N, CA, C and O atoms as a printed pandas DataFrame, in Angstrom:
     atom_number atom_name residue_name chain_id  residue_number  x_coord  y_coord  z_coord
0              1         N          MET        A               1   65.948   92.155   49.202
1              2        CA          MET        A               1   66.135   91.349   48.006
2              3         C          MET        A               1   64.797   90.804   47.520
3              4         O          MET        A               1   64.497   90.846   46.327
4              5         N          HIS        A               2   63.995   90.292   48.456
5              6        CA          HIS        A               2   62.711   89.701   48.116
6              7         C          HIS        A               2   61.758   90.746   47.519
7              8         O          HIS        A               2   61.032   90.458   46.568
8              9         N          THR        A               3   61.765   91.947   48.079
9             10        CA          THR        A               3   60.902   93.009   47.552
10            11         C          THR        A               3   61.362   93.461   46.174
11            12         O          THR        A               3   60.551   93.868   45.342
12            13         N          HIS        A               4   62.653   93.388   45.941
13            14        CA          HIS        A               4   63.182   93.739   44.623
14            15         C          HIS        A               4   62.651   92.773   43.560
15            16         O          HIS        A               4   62.260   93.210   42.478
16            17         N          LEU        A               5   62.631   91.483   43.847
17            18        CA          LEU        A               5   62.094   90.489   42.914
18            19         C          LEU        A               5   60.606   90.710   42.670
19            20         O          LEU        A               5   60.128   90.586   41.542
20            21         N          LYS        A               6   59.881   91.038   43.733
21            22        CA          LYS        A               6   58.450   91.319   43.582
22            23         C          LYS        A               6   58.242   92.513   42.660
23            24         O          LYS        A               6   57.354   92.511   41.808
24            25         N          HIS        A               7   59.069   93.523   42.845
25            26        CA          HIS        A               7   58.969   94.726   42.024
26            27         C          HIS        A               7   59.243   94.397   40.549
27            28         O          HIS        A               7   58.518   94.852   39.664
28            29         N          ILE        A               8   60.277   93.617   40.294
29            30        CA          ILE        A               8   60.612   93.216   38.921
30            31         C          ILE        A               8   59.471   92.400   38.316
31            32         O          ILE        A               8   59.095   92.603   37.162
32            33         N          HIS        A               9   58.937   91.492   39.091
33            34        CA          HIS        A               9   57.827   90.659   38.622
34            35         C          HIS        A               9   56.601   91.523   38.290
35            36         O          HIS        A               9   55.918   91.292   37.291
36            37         N          GLU        A              10   56.339   92.505   39.132
37            38        CA          GLU        A              10   55.198   93.405   38.912
38            39         C          GLU        A              10   55.401   94.241   37.650
39            40         O          GLU        A              10   54.457   94.446   36.887
40            41         N          LEU        A              11   56.614   94.721   37.427
41            42        CA          LEU        A              11   56.915   95.481   36.211
42            43         C          LEU        A              11   56.724   94.617   34.962
43            44         O          LEU        A              11   56.172   95.067   33.958
44            45         N          LYS        A              12   57.189   93.376   35.046
45            46        CA          LYS        A              12   57.051   92.458   33.917
46            47         C          LYS        A              12   55.572   92.180   33.633
47            48         O          LYS        A              12   55.161   92.118   32.474
48            49         N          ARG        A              13   54.780   92.013   34.688
49            50        CA          ARG        A              13   53.352   91.752   34.537
50            51         C          ARG        A              13   52.656   92.951   33.881
51            52         O          ARG        A              13   51.829   92.783   32.985
52            53         N          LYS        A              14   52.995   94.150   34.334
53            54        CA          LYS        A              14   52.403   95.367   33.763
54            55         C          LYS        A              14   52.808   95.542   32.300
55            56         O          LYS        A              14   51.997   95.953   31.471
56            57         N          ARG        A              15   54.067   95.227   31.989
57            58        CA          ARG        A              15   54.548   95.321   30.615
58            59         C          ARG        A              15   53.793   94.339   29.722
59            60         O          ARG        A              15   53.431   94.668   28.593
60            61         N          SER        A              16   53.561   93.142   30.233
61            62        CA          SER        A              16   52.809   92.136   29.475
62            63         C          SER        A              16   51.382   92.608   29.219
63            64         O          SER        A              16   50.864   92.466   28.112
64            65         N          ILE        A              17   50.758   93.165   30.236
65            66        CA          ILE        A              17   49.391   93.674   30.080
66            67         C          ILE        A              17   49.356   94.786   29.036
67            68         O          ILE        A              17   48.443   94.840   28.212
68            69         N          GLN        A              18   50.343   95.669   29.071
69            70        CA          GLN        A              18   50.404   96.763   28.102
70            71         C          GLN        A              18   50.573   96.216   26.680
71            72         O          GLN        A              18   49.895   96.667   25.756
72            73         N          LYS        A              19   51.470   95.253   26.506
73            74        CA          LYS        A              19   51.683   94.646   25.187
74            75         C          LYS        A              19   50.406   93.988   24.684
75            76         O          LYS        A              19   50.063   94.103   23.507
76            77         N          VAL        A              20   49.703   93.298   25.579
77            78        CA          VAL        A              20   48.459   92.625   25.203
78            79         C          VAL        A              20   47.414   93.651   24.787
79            80         O          VAL        A              20   46.725   93.455   23.786
80            81         N          GLN        A              21   47.284   94.734   25.532
81            82        CA          GLN        A              21   46.310   95.769   25.190
82            83         C          GLN        A              21   46.628   96.399   23.835
83            84         O          GLN        A              21   45.721   96.665   23.046
84            85         N          GLU        A              22   47.901   96.636   23.566
85            86        CA          GLU        A              22   48.307   97.182   22.269
86            87         C          GLU        A              22   47.994   96.192   21.149
87            88         O          GLU        A              22   47.534   96.586   20.077
88            89         N          ALA        A              23   48.242   94.919   21.398
89            90        CA          ALA        A              23   47.952   93.890   20.397
90            91         C          ALA        A              23   46.450   93.807   20.134
91            92         O          ALA        A              23   46.025   93.651   18.989
92            93         N          ILE        A              24   45.657   93.910   21.184
93            94        CA          ILE        A              24   44.196   93.871   21.022
94            95         C          ILE        A              24   43.732   95.048   20.171
95            96         O          ILE        A              24   42.901   94.878   19.279
96            97         N          GLU        A              25   44.261   96.235   20.438
97            98        CA          GLU        A              25   43.909   97.411   19.634
98            99         C          GLU        A              25   44.289   97.204   18.174
99           100         O          GLU        A              25   43.510   97.511   17.272
100          101         N          LEU        A              26   45.483   96.685   17.947
101          102        CA          LEU        A              26   45.957   96.439   16.592
102          103         C          LEU        A              26   45.065   95.426   15.873
103          104         O          LEU        A              26   44.645   95.656   14.739
104          105         N          LEU        A              27   44.784   94.317   16.532
105          106        CA          LEU        A              27   43.957   93.277   15.919
106          107         C          LEU        A              27   42.538   93.780   15.665
107          108         O          LEU        A              27   41.934   93.450   14.644
108          109         N          THR        A              28   42.014   94.570   16.580
109          110        CA          THR        A              28   40.673   95.127   16.408
110          111         C          THR        A              28   40.650   96.089   15.227
111          112         O          THR        A              28   39.726   96.051   14.414
112          113         N          ASP        A              29   41.658   96.948   15.127
113          114        CA          ASP        A              29   41.739   97.891   14.006
114          115         C          ASP        A              29   41.842   97.166   12.669
115          116         O          ASP        A              29   41.280   97.612   11.669
116          117         N          GLN        A              30   42.557   96.054   12.657
117          118        CA          GLN        A              30   42.741   95.284   11.428
118          119         C          GLN        A              30   41.611   94.288   11.196
119          120         O          GLN        A              30   41.642   93.516   10.238
120          121         N          LYS        A              31   40.614   94.308   12.074
121          122        CA          LYS        A              31   39.453   93.418   11.985
122          123         C          LYS        A              31   39.863   91.947   11.985
123          124         O          LYS        A              31   39.256   91.115   11.310
124          125         N          GLU        A              32   40.904   91.649   12.755
125          126        CA          GLU        A              32   41.380   90.274   12.891
126          127         C          GLU        A              32   40.644   89.592   14.035
127          128         O          GLU        A              32   40.106   90.246   14.928
128          129         N          LYS        A              33   40.633   88.279   13.989
129          130        CA          LYS        A              33   39.997   87.508   15.045
130          131         C          LYS        A              33   40.836   87.615   16.318
131          132         O          LYS        A              33   42.066   87.562   16.283
132          133         N          ILE        A              34   40.143   87.766   17.428
133          134        CA          ILE        A              34   40.840   87.892   18.711
134          135         C          ILE        A              34   40.745   86.567   19.450
135          136         O          ILE        A              34   39.660   86.115   19.815
136          137         N          ASN        A              35   41.908   85.955   19.663
137          138        CA          ASN        A              35   41.999   84.729   20.457
138          139         C          ASN        A              35   43.399   84.681   21.078
139          140         O          ASN        A              35   44.233   85.551   20.830
140          141         N          PHE        A              36   43.634   83.663   21.875
141          142        CA          PHE        A              36   44.919   83.584   22.582
142          143         C          PHE        A              36   46.089   83.502   21.602
143          144         O          PHE        A              36   47.128   84.125   21.821
144          145         N          ASN        A              37   45.927   82.750   20.544
145          146        CA          ASN        A              37   47.006   82.566   19.581
146          147         C          ASN        A              37   47.337   83.875   18.859
147          148         O          ASN        A              37   48.504   84.255   18.761
148          149         N          SER        A              38   46.305   84.566   18.352
149          150        CA          SER        A              38   46.561   85.805   17.608
150          151         C          SER        A              38   47.152   86.889   18.512
151          152         O          SER        A              38   48.023   87.647   18.086
152          153         N          ILE        A              39   46.683   86.961   19.743
153          154        CA          ILE        A              39   47.218   87.969   20.666
154          155         C          ILE        A              39   48.650   87.625   21.058
155          156         O          ILE        A              39   49.485   88.519   21.191
156          157         N          SER        A              40   48.940   86.355   21.243
157          158        CA          SER        A              40   50.301   85.940   21.565
158          159         C          SER        A              40   51.256   86.332   20.445
159          160         O          SER        A              40   52.340   86.856   20.698
160          161         N          LYS        A              41   50.847   86.074   19.207
161          162        CA          LYS        A              41   51.708   86.420   18.067
162          163         C          LYS        A              41   51.888   87.925   17.937
163          164         O          LYS        A              41   52.996   88.406   17.701
164          165         N          ALA        A              42   50.791   88.672   18.093
165          166        CA          ALA        A              42   50.854   90.123   17.909
166          167         C          ALA        A              42   51.592   90.832   19.042
167          168         O          ALA        A              42   52.230   91.861   18.816
168          169         N          SER        A              43   51.512   90.296   20.246
169          170        CA          SER        A              43   52.101   90.980   21.404
170          171         C          SER        A              43   53.499   90.489   21.763
171          172         O          SER        A              43   54.271   91.211   22.393
172          173         N          GLY        A              44   53.823   89.262   21.362
173          174        CA          GLY        A              44   55.095   88.684   21.770
174          175         C          GLY        A              44   55.053   88.110   23.175
175          176         O          GLY        A              44   56.084   87.719   23.723
176          177         N          VAL        A              45   53.870   88.060   23.755
177          178        CA          VAL        A              45   53.687   87.486   25.092
178          179         C          VAL        A              45   53.296   86.027   24.906
179          180         O          VAL        A              45   52.443   85.714   24.076
180          181         N          SER        A              46   53.910   85.141   25.667
181          182        CA          SER        A              46   53.646   83.713   25.484
182          183         C          SER        A              46   52.195   83.373   25.811
183          184         O          SER        A              46   51.547   84.036   26.620
184          185         N          LYS        A              47   51.704   82.320   25.157
185          186        CA          LYS        A              47   50.335   81.872   25.429
186          187         C          LYS        A              47   50.198   81.432   26.883
187          188         O          LYS        A              47   49.152   81.633   27.501
188          189         N          ALA        A              48   51.245   80.838   27.422
189          190        CA          ALA        A              48   51.202   80.407   28.825
190          191         C          ALA        A              48   50.947   81.600   29.740
191          192         O          ALA        A              48   50.156   81.509   30.679
192          193         N          THR        A              49   51.613   82.713   29.466
193          194        CA          THR        A              49   51.406   83.920   30.272
194          195         C          THR        A              49   49.983   84.439   30.107
195          196         O          THR        A              49   49.357   84.872   31.075
196          197         N          LEU        A              50   49.480   84.392   28.886
197          198        CA          LEU        A              50   48.107   84.856   28.646
198          199         C          LEU        A              50   47.105   84.034   29.446
199          200         O          LEU        A              50   46.157   84.575   30.017
200          201         N          TYR        A              51   47.322   82.732   29.480
201          202        CA          TYR        A              51   46.410   81.858   30.218
202          203         C          TYR        A              51   46.590   81.986   31.731
203          204         O          TYR        A              51   45.617   81.917   32.482
204          205         N          LYS        A              52   47.824   82.173   32.174
205          206        CA          LYS        A              52   48.107   82.218   33.621
206          207         C          LYS        A              52   47.613   83.502   34.279
207          208         O          LYS        A              52   47.167   83.485   35.427
208          209         N          ASN        A              53   47.693   84.600   33.559
209          210        CA          ASN        A              53   47.303   85.886   34.130
210          211         C          ASN        A              53   45.779   86.020   34.069
211          212         O          ASN        A              53   45.218   86.147   32.981
212          213         N          PRO        A              54   45.099   85.993   35.225
213          214        CA          PRO        A              54   43.632   86.004   35.238
214          215         C          PRO        A              54   43.024   87.257   34.603
215          216         O          PRO        A              54   41.971   87.186   33.971
216          217         N          GLU        A              55   43.680   88.386   34.770
217          218        CA          GLU        A              55   43.180   89.644   34.206
218          219         C          GLU        A              55   43.203   89.589   32.676
219          220         O          GLU        A              55   42.222   89.925   32.013
220          221         N          ILE        A              56   44.340   89.160   32.133
221          222        CA          ILE        A              56   44.486   89.061   30.678
222          223         C          ILE        A              56   43.555   87.985   30.131
223          224         O          ILE        A              56   42.878   88.193   29.124
224          225         N          ARG        A              57   43.525   86.849   30.791
225          226        CA          ARG        A              57   42.696   85.730   30.330
226          227         C          ARG        A              57   41.220   86.131   30.254
227          228         O          ARG        A              57   40.542   85.838   29.269
228          229         N          ALA        A              58   40.737   86.793   31.286
229          230        CA          ALA        A              58   39.334   87.225   31.311
230          231         C          ALA        A              58   39.048   88.205   30.177
231          232         O          ALA        A              58   37.999   88.131   29.537
232          233         N          LEU        A              59   39.980   89.119   29.930
233          234        CA          LEU        A              59   39.809   90.103   28.865
234          235         C          LEU        A              59   39.740   89.424   27.498
235          236         O          LEU        A              59   38.860   89.731   26.694
236          237         N          ILE        A              60   40.659   88.510   27.237
237          238        CA          ILE        A              60   40.685   87.813   25.946
238          239         C          ILE        A              60   39.417   86.986   25.761
239          240         O          ILE        A              60   38.814   87.009   24.687
240          241         N          GLU        A              61   39.013   86.266   26.785
241          242        CA          GLU        A              61   37.804   85.445   26.676
242          243         C          GLU        A              61   36.579   86.313   26.418
243          244         O          GLU        A              61   35.705   85.940   25.636
244          245         N          LYS        A              62   36.513   87.461   27.070
245          246        CA          LYS        A              62   35.393   88.385   26.865
246          247         C          LYS        A              62   35.380   88.889   25.423
247          248         O          LYS        A              62   34.338   88.879   24.767
248          249         N          LEU        A              63   36.532   89.327   24.934
249          250        CA          LEU        A              63   36.623   89.853   23.569
250          251         C          LEU        A              63   36.377   88.768   22.530
251          252         O          LEU        A              63   35.780   89.024   21.484
252          253         N          ARG        A              64   36.831   87.578   22.817
253          254        CA          ARG        A              64   36.637   86.460   21.889
254          255         C          ARG        A              64   35.148   86.169   21.724
255          256         O          ARG        A              64   34.690   85.873   20.620
256          257         N          LYS        A              65   34.401   86.253   22.810
257          258        CA          LYS        A              65   32.956   86.010   22.755
258          259         C          LYS        A              65   32.222   87.152   22.059
259          260         O          LYS        A              65   31.228   86.923   21.370
260          261         N          GLN        A              66   32.702   88.367   22.234
261          262        CA          GLN        A              66   32.059   89.534   21.624
262          263         C          GLN        A              66   32.264   89.578   20.120
263          264         O          GLN        A              66   31.442   90.151   19.404
264          265         N          ASN        A              67   33.317   88.998   19.640
265          266        CA          ASN        A              67   33.736   89.193   18.261
266          267         C          ASN        A              67   33.846   87.886   17.482
267          268         O          ASN        A              67   34.847   87.681   16.796
268          269         N          PRO        A              68   32.857   86.992   17.560
269          270        CA          PRO        A              68   33.008   85.715   16.869
270          271         C          PRO        A              68   32.721   85.787   15.373
271          272         O          PRO        A              68   33.065   84.866   14.631
272          273         N          THR        A              69   32.092   86.876   14.925
273          274        CA          THR        A              69   31.658   86.926   13.531
274          275         C          THR        A              69   32.644   87.612   12.596
275          276         O          THR        A              69   32.401   87.658   11.390
276          277         N          VAL        A              70   33.729   88.139   13.101
277          278        CA          VAL        A              70   34.707   88.778   12.227
278          279         C          VAL        A              70   35.386   87.689   11.400
279          280         O          VAL        A              70   36.053   86.816   11.954
280          281         N          PRO        A              71   35.220   87.735   10.088
281          282        CA          PRO        A              71   35.815   86.678    9.267
282          283         C          PRO        A              71   37.333   86.797    9.201
283          284         O          PRO        A              71   37.886   87.897    9.189
284          285         N          THR        A              72   37.978   85.670    9.160
285          286        CA          THR        A              72   39.430   85.667    9.030
286          287         C          THR        A              72   39.786   85.816    7.561
287          288         O          THR        A              72   38.932   85.658    6.689
288          289         N          LEU        A              73   41.036   86.117    7.293
289          290        CA          LEU        A              73   41.486   86.226    5.906
290          291         C          LEU        A              73   41.279   84.913    5.173
291          292         O          LEU        A              73   40.934   84.901    3.991
292          293         N          LEU        A              74   41.490   83.809    5.875
293          294        CA          LEU        A              74   41.294   82.498    5.268
294          295         C          LEU        A              74   39.837   82.301    4.878
295          296         O          LEU        A              74   39.550   81.790    3.795
296          297         N          GLN        A              75   38.911   82.703    5.751
297          298        CA          GLN        A              75   37.491   82.575    5.431
298          299         C          GLN        A              75   37.124   83.445    4.237
299          300         O          GLN        A              75   36.374   83.015    3.361
300          301         N          ILE        A              76   37.645   84.659    4.198
301          302        CA          ILE        A              76   37.366   85.562    3.080
302          303         C          ILE        A              76   37.913   84.973    1.788
303          304         O          ILE        A              76   37.245   85.002    0.755
304          305         N          ARG        A              77   39.132   84.437    1.846
305          306        CA          ARG        A              77   39.745   83.828    0.669
306          307         C          ARG        A              77   38.916   82.637    0.184
307          308         O          ARG        A              77   38.693   82.480   -1.017
308          309         N          ARG        A              78   38.463   81.800    1.117
309          310        CA          ARG        A              78   37.646   80.645    0.744
310          311         C          ARG        A              78   36.335   81.072    0.097
311          312         O          ARG        A              78   35.897   80.473   -0.886
312          313         N          GLU        A              79   35.707   82.113    0.653
313          314        CA          GLU        A              79   34.457   82.607    0.079
314          315         C          GLU        A              79   34.677   83.114   -1.343
315          316         O          GLU        A              79   33.866   82.851   -2.230
316          317         N          LYS        A              80   35.762   83.833   -1.559
317          318        CA          LYS        A              80   36.078   84.328   -2.903
318          319         C          LYS        A              80   36.334   83.161   -3.851
319          320         O          LYS        A              80   35.884   83.177   -4.996
320          321         N          GLU        A              81   37.057   82.150   -3.373
321          322        CA          GLU        A              81   37.336   80.982   -4.204
322          323         C          GLU        A              81   36.048   80.253   -4.562
323          324         O          GLU        A              81   35.880   79.820   -5.702
324          325         N          GLU        A              82   35.135   80.111   -3.599
325          326        CA          GLU        A              82   33.858   79.444   -3.855
326          327         C          GLU        A              82   33.039   80.225   -4.878
327          328         O          GLU        A              82   32.436   79.637   -5.775
328          329         N          LYS        A              83   33.020   81.542   -4.741
329          330        CA          LYS        A              83   32.289   82.379   -5.688
330          331         C          LYS        A              83   32.898   82.236   -7.085
331          332         O          LYS        A              83   32.180   82.101   -8.075
332          333         N          PHE        A              84   34.228   82.268   -7.149
333          334        CA          PHE        A              84   34.916   82.116   -8.429
334          335         C          PHE        A              84   34.624   80.749   -9.037
335          336         O          PHE        A              84   34.386   80.637  -10.240
336          337         N          LYS        A              85   34.643   79.704   -8.197
337          338        CA          LYS        A              85   34.346   78.358   -8.686
338          339         C          LYS        A              85   32.937   78.292   -9.251
339          340         O          LYS        A              85   32.712   77.673  -10.291
340          341         N          GLY        A              86   31.990   78.923   -8.576
341          342        CA          GLY        A              86   30.607   78.948   -9.054
342          343         C          GLY        A              86   30.505   79.620  -10.409
343          344         O          GLY        A              86   29.814   79.130  -11.301
344          345         N          ILE        A              87   31.190   80.738  -10.563
345          346        CA          ILE        A              87   31.189   81.459  -11.842
346          347         C          ILE        A              87   31.827   80.598  -12.923
347          348         O          ILE        A              87   31.314   80.517  -14.038
348          349         N          MET        A              88   32.949   79.953  -12.596
349          350        CA          MET        A              88   33.629   79.094  -13.574
350          351         C          MET        A              88   32.751   77.912  -13.972
351          352         O          MET        A              88   32.685   77.558  -15.149
352          353         N          ILE        A              89   32.082   77.306  -13.009
353          354        CA          ILE        A              89   31.208   76.169  -13.307
354          355         C          ILE        A              89   30.097   76.605  -14.250
355          356         O          ILE        A              89   29.798   75.906  -15.219
356          357         N          SER        A              90   29.481   77.752  -13.978
357          358        CA          SER        A              90   28.418   78.257  -14.850
358          359         C          SER        A              90   28.941   78.505  -16.262
359          360         O          SER        A              90   28.300   78.131  -17.244
360          361         N          ALA        A              91   30.099   79.133  -16.356
361          362        CA          ALA        A              91   30.682   79.428  -17.667
362          363         C          ALA        A              91   31.015   78.138  -18.415
363          364         O          ALA        A              91   30.778   78.034  -19.618
364          365         N          LEU        A              92   31.565   77.159  -17.699
365          366        CA          LEU        A              92   31.920   75.893  -18.345
366          367         C          LEU        A              92   30.679   75.119  -18.784
367          368         O          LEU        A              92   30.682   74.495  -19.846
368          369         N          LYS        A              93   29.621   75.154  -17.977
369          370        CA          LYS        A              93   28.370   74.492  -18.372
370          371         C          LYS        A              93   27.813   75.121  -19.645
371          372         O          LYS        A              93   27.352   74.421  -20.546
372          373         N          LYS        A              94   27.862   76.452  -19.707
373          374        CA          LYS        A              94   27.382   77.159  -20.896
374          375         C          LYS        A              94   28.220   76.774  -22.114
375          376         O          LYS        A              94   27.684   76.540  -23.197
376          377         N          LYS        A              95   29.531   76.712  -21.928
377          378        CA          LYS        A              95   30.423   76.351  -23.031
378          379         C          LYS        A              95   30.169   74.913  -23.482
379          380         O          LYS        A              95   30.173   74.628  -24.680
380          381         N          ILE        A              96   29.947   74.007  -22.527
381          382        CA          ILE        A              96   29.646   72.607  -22.861
382          383         C          ILE        A              96   28.376   72.528  -23.691
383          384         O          ILE        A              96   28.319   71.800  -24.682
384          385         N          LYS        A              97   27.352   73.281  -23.285
385          386        CA          LYS        A              97   26.083   73.270  -24.018
386          387         C          LYS        A              97   26.290   73.739  -25.455
387          388         O          LYS        A              97   25.772   73.133  -26.393
388          389         N          ILE        A              98   27.049   74.823  -25.623
389          390        CA          ILE        A              98   27.325   75.343  -26.969
390          391         C          ILE        A              98   28.087   74.311  -27.791
391          392         O          ILE        A              98   27.765   74.090  -28.958
392          393         N          LEU        A              99   29.093   73.678  -27.196
393          394        CA          LEU        A              99   29.891   72.683  -27.915
394          395         C          LEU        A              99   29.064   71.446  -28.265
395          396         O          LEU        A              99   29.240   70.864  -29.335
396          397         N          GLU        A             100   28.161   71.043  -27.362
397          398        CA          GLU        A             100   27.291   69.900  -27.664
398          399         C          GLU        A             100   26.370   70.222  -28.833
399          400         O          GLU        A             100   26.155   69.379  -29.704
400          401         N          GLU        A             101   25.820   71.441  -28.858
401          402        CA          GLU        A             101   24.964   71.848  -29.978
402          403         C          GLU        A             101   25.759   71.865  -31.278
403          404         O          GLU        A             101   25.289   71.388  -32.311
404          405         N          GLU        A             102   26.960   72.417  -31.219
405          406        CA          GLU        A             102   27.816   72.460  -32.403
406          407         C          GLU        A             102   28.165   71.043  -32.859
407          408         O          GLU        A             102   28.167   70.758  -34.057
408          409         N          ASN        A             103   28.455   70.167  -31.915
409          410        CA          ASN        A             103   28.774   68.775  -32.223
410          411         C          ASN        A             103   27.587   68.096  -32.914
411          412         O          ASN        A             103   27.762   67.383  -33.902
412          413         N          ASN        A             104   26.380   68.321  -32.387
413          414        CA          ASN        A             104   25.183   67.734  -33.006
414          415         C          ASN        A             104   24.985   68.253  -34.424
415          416         O          ASN        A             104   24.641   67.485  -35.323
416          417         N          GLU        A             105   25.199   69.556  -34.634
417          418        CA          GLU        A             105   25.075   70.128  -35.979
418          419         C          GLU        A             105   26.097   69.499  -36.923
419          420         O          GLU        A             105   25.765   69.167  -38.060
420          421         N          LEU        A             106   27.319   69.336  -36.466
421          422        CA          LEU        A             106   28.364   68.739  -37.307
422          423         C          LEU        A             106   28.053   67.275  -37.629
423          424         O          LEU        A             106   28.305   66.813  -38.741
424          425         N          ARG        A             107   27.504   66.550  -36.649
425          426        CA          ARG        A             107   27.101   65.160  -36.911
426          427         C          ARG        A             107   26.013   65.110  -37.985
427          428         O          ARG        A             107   26.032   64.258  -38.873
428          429         N          GLU        A             108   25.072   66.039  -37.881
429          430        CA          GLU        A             108   23.991   66.083  -38.872
430          431         C          GLU        A             108   24.556   66.407  -40.255
431          432         O          GLU        A             108   24.165   65.792  -41.248
432          433         N          GLU        A             109   25.475   67.373  -40.320
433          434        CA          GLU        A             109   26.114   67.709  -41.599
434          435         C          GLU        A             109   26.877   66.507  -42.148
435          436         O          GLU        A             109   26.846   66.245  -43.351
436          437         N          LEU        A             110   27.558   65.781  -41.274
437          438        CA          LEU        A             110   28.309   64.601  -41.696
438          439         C          LEU        A             110   27.364   63.537  -42.244
439          440         O          LEU        A             110   27.653   62.917  -43.267
440          441         N          ASN        A             111   26.236   63.325  -41.568
441          442        CA          ASN        A             111   25.244   62.359  -42.065
442          443         C          ASN        A             111   24.722   62.780  -43.430
443          444         O          ASN        A             111   24.551   61.946  -44.318
444          445         N          GLN        A             112   24.469   64.073  -43.597
445          446        CA          GLN        A             112   24.004   64.570  -44.897
446          447         C          GLN        A             112   25.078   64.349  -45.965
447          448         O          GLN        A             112   24.763   63.981  -47.097
448          449         N          ALA        A             113   26.326   64.570  -45.612
449          450        CA          ALA        A             113   27.421   64.371  -46.566
450          451         C          ALA        A             113   27.534   62.900  -46.951
451          452         O          ALA        A             113   27.764   62.581  -48.118
452          453         N          TYR        A             114   27.370   61.987  -45.963
453          454        CA          TYR        A             114   27.394   60.553  -46.272
454          455         C          TYR        A             114   26.248   60.177  -47.208
455          456         O          TYR        A             114   26.421   59.378  -48.128
456          457         N          LYS        A             115   25.081   60.761  -46.963
457          458        CA          LYS        A             115   23.929   60.466  -47.827
458          459         C          LYS        A             115   24.190   60.948  -49.247
459          460         O          LYS        A             115   23.885   60.248  -50.213
460          461         N          CYS        A             116   24.759   62.152  -49.370
461          462        CA          CYS        A             116   25.087   62.679  -50.702
462          463         C          CYS        A             116   26.135   61.797  -51.382
463          464         O          CYS        A             116   26.040   61.513  -52.576
464          465         N          LEU        A             117   27.123   61.373  -50.619
465          466        CA          LEU        A             117   28.170   60.512  -51.164
466          467         C          LEU        A             117   27.582   59.185  -51.625
467          468         O          LEU        A             117   27.946   58.669  -52.682
468          469         N          GLU        A             118   26.674   58.638  -50.827
469          470        CA          GLU        A             118   26.028   57.370  -51.176
470          471         C          GLU        A             118   25.205   57.525  -52.451
471          472         O          GLU        A             118   25.234   56.653  -53.319
472          473         N          LYS        A             119   24.467   58.638  -52.567
473          474        CA          LYS        A             119   23.680   58.897  -53.790
474          475         C          LYS        A             119   24.607   59.015  -54.997
475          476         O          LYS        A             119   24.318   58.479  -56.067
476          477         N          TYR        A             120   25.723   59.720  -54.813
477          478        CA          TYR        A             120   26.671   59.906  -55.905
478          479         C          TYR        A             120   27.246   58.562  -56.355
479          480         O          TYR        A             120   27.377   58.313  -57.553
480          481         N          ARG        A             121   27.593   57.687  -55.389
481          482        CA          ARG        A             121   28.139   56.368  -55.717
482          483         C          ARG        A             121   27.096   55.520  -56.445
483          484         O          ARG        A             121   27.405   54.835  -57.421
484          485         N          ASN        A             122   25.867   55.577  -55.956
485          486        CA          ASN        A             122   24.800   54.782  -56.579
486          487         C          ASN        A             122   24.498   55.271  -57.988
487          488         O          ASN        A             122   24.222   54.466  -58.877
488          489         N          SER        A             123   24.549   56.577  -58.201
489          490        CA          SER        A             123   24.241   57.101  -59.534
490          491         C          SER        A             123   25.409   56.884  -60.494
491          492         O          SER        A             123   25.207   56.813  -61.706
492          493         N          ALA        A             124   26.613   56.779  -59.970
493          494        CA          ALA        A             124   27.788   56.576  -60.812
494          495         C          ALA        A             124   27.912   55.118  -61.240
495          496         O          ALA        A             124   28.580   54.821  -62.230
496          497         N          SER        A             125   27.281   54.214  -60.514
497          498        CA          SER        A             125   27.416   52.807  -60.855
498          499         C          SER        A             125   26.545   52.377  -61.960
499          500         O          SER        A             125   26.566   51.208  -62.344
């Protein structure tokens, strides 16, 4: 009976290792960040099991250190948003400058119109 439980436990451990290896391959192919959380989600193996199993834990820690520069989707999205914001800010600054120039021209035209109106009133009196 005791050897049967050991055998079942060993099969479960091997199955977990296989799932983790498949998840690592998948995450690597998709250029995803490799950490305990991402591997747990991709493999269906609990984080507790990942941490408890020394073989799996060592592998994940090694891969995590090797691959720290792979950007996450969130980082890529933020970079795109920052770039877009920069472009929008530049465009809005340009538009503000044009509108300020137009506003100044209109003020000058208005002043000229007031002067003409004042001359007309003075000459009519």
